[in-house]
C-alpha positions in Angstrom: 111.5 130.5 102.7 109.7 127.5 104.2 106.1 128.0 105.1 105.2 127.3 108.8 101.6 126.6 109.5 100.5 128.8 112.5 97.6 126.6 113.6 98.7 123.1 112.6 102.3 123.8 113.8 103.9 121.9 110.9 106.1 123.1 108.1 106.0 122.8 104.3 107.2 119.4 103.3 106.3 117.7 106.7 103.1 116.0 105.5 102.3 113.5 102.7 100.5 114.5 99.5 97.4 112.5 100.6 95.7 113.6 103.8 92.8 112.0 105.7 91.0 114.7 107.7 88.7 114.1 110.6 87.0 116.4 113.1 88.0 114.9 116.4 91.7 114.8 117.6 90.9 111.5 119.4 89.7 110.0 116.1 92.9 111.1 114.4 94.9 109.4 117.2 92.7 106.2 116.9 93.3 105.9 113.1 97.0 106.4 113.5 97.6 104.2 116.5 95.1 101.4 116.1 94.6 101.0 112.3 97.9 102.0 110.8 101.1 99.9 110.7 103.3 102.7 111.8 102.8 106.4 112.7 104.6 109.5 113.8 102.8 112.4 115.5 104.0 115.7 114.0 102.0 118.1 116.1 99.0 118.6 118.5 97.8 122.2 118.9 94.3 122.9 120.1 91.9 120.9 117.8 94.6 120.3 115.2 96.4 117.0 115.6 98.7 115.7 112.8 100.3 112.3 112.1 102.2 110.8 109.2 101.2 107.1 108.9 101.9 104.0 106.9 99.1 101.5 106.1 99.8 98.4 104.0 102.8 100.2 102.3 100.8 103.4 101.6 102.1 106.6 103.3 99.7 109.4 104.0 98.9 112.0 106.7 96.0 112.1 109.2 94.8 115.4 110.7 92.0 116.7 112.8 90.4 120.1 112.5 87.7 120.3 115.2 84.1 121.2 114.7 82.7 123.5 112.0 83.6 125.1 108.7 86.0 127.8 109.9 88.4 125.4 111.6 88.2 123.1 108.6 89.0 126.0 106.3 92.0 127.0 108.3 93.2 123.4 108.4 92.8 122.7 104.7 94.4 126.0 103.6 97.5 125.2 105.8 97.6 121.6 104.6 97.7 122.8 101.0 100.5 125.3 101.7 102.4 122.4 103.4 102.1 120.1 100.4 98.7 118.3 100.5 97.4 117.4 97.0 94.4 115.3 98.0 92.3 115.8 101.2 89.8 113.1 102.1 87.3 114.1 104.8 86.3 111.1 106.9 83.5 111.2 109.3 80.0 110.4 110.3 76.7 111.8 108.9 73.0 111.6 109.2 70.7 110.6 106.4 67.8 112.4 104.8 66.6 109.0 103.6 66.7 106.7 106.6 64.5 104.2 104.8 67.3 103.8 102.2 70.6 104.4 104.0 71.1 102.4 107.2 73.4 103.1 110.1 76.8 101.7 109.1 76.4 102.1 105.4 79.3 103.8 103.5 78.5 107.1 101.8 80.9 108.6 99.3 79.8 112.2 99.0 80.0 113.7 95.5 79.1 117.2 96.5 77.5 119.3 99.2 75.7 122.5 99.8 77.9 125.4 100.8 75.6 127.1 103.3 78.1 127.1 106.2 79.0 130.8 106.5 82.6 130.3 105.5 82.5 129.2 101.9 81.2 132.6 100.6 84.5 134.1 101.8 86.5 131.6 99.8 84.5 131.1 96.6 81.5 133.0 95.0 78.1 132.3 96.7 76.5 129.3 95.0 79.8 127.9 93.8 79.3 124.1 93.6 81.2 122.1 96.2 81.9 119.1 94.1 84.3 116.2 94.7 86.6 114.8 92.1 84.4 112.2 90.3 87.4 109.9 89.5 88.3 109.7 93.1 84.7 109.1 94.2 84.3 106.2 91.8 87.6 104.8 92.9 86.6 104.9 96.5 83.2 103.3 95.8 84.8 100.5 93.7 87.5 99.9 96.3 85.0 99.6 99.1 82.9 97.2 97.1 86.0 95.1 96.3 86.7 94.9 100.0 83.3 93.4 100.6 81.2 96.4 101.5 77.9 95.7 99.7 76.1 98.9 100.8 78.1 101.8 99.4 76.2 104.9 98.2 77.7 107.3 95.7 
């Protein structure tokens, strides 16, 4: 039986193995329509908007999940059940070191605190939320090779 995602309104096999996730449905639309070479919108339900895109020969999916941990958790669980293998969360952030990290700098996050109220229902309290180190290093190196001189890992 093929899994049908009740919130994303997509089915198993609809999305690409690599997914870029953002909070705002408008940002998902902007990425797909302005920055990608081609796109197909798969679904738009509430805060969840999903596209398959192609950029410089690479195919991946773009999805939005709205604001907050619960919506993101729903989105990521459904994406995994539909075939996602890598989920990259793209977005904006503030800095605890404004004297070091300037507006516009790129930050590749290697981990985060899980004090959101949702994580403890998914993993044991205190479980480290750590990104794949190989992927983090590859993202930093790629950004630097593209001319971004201020990339923080």
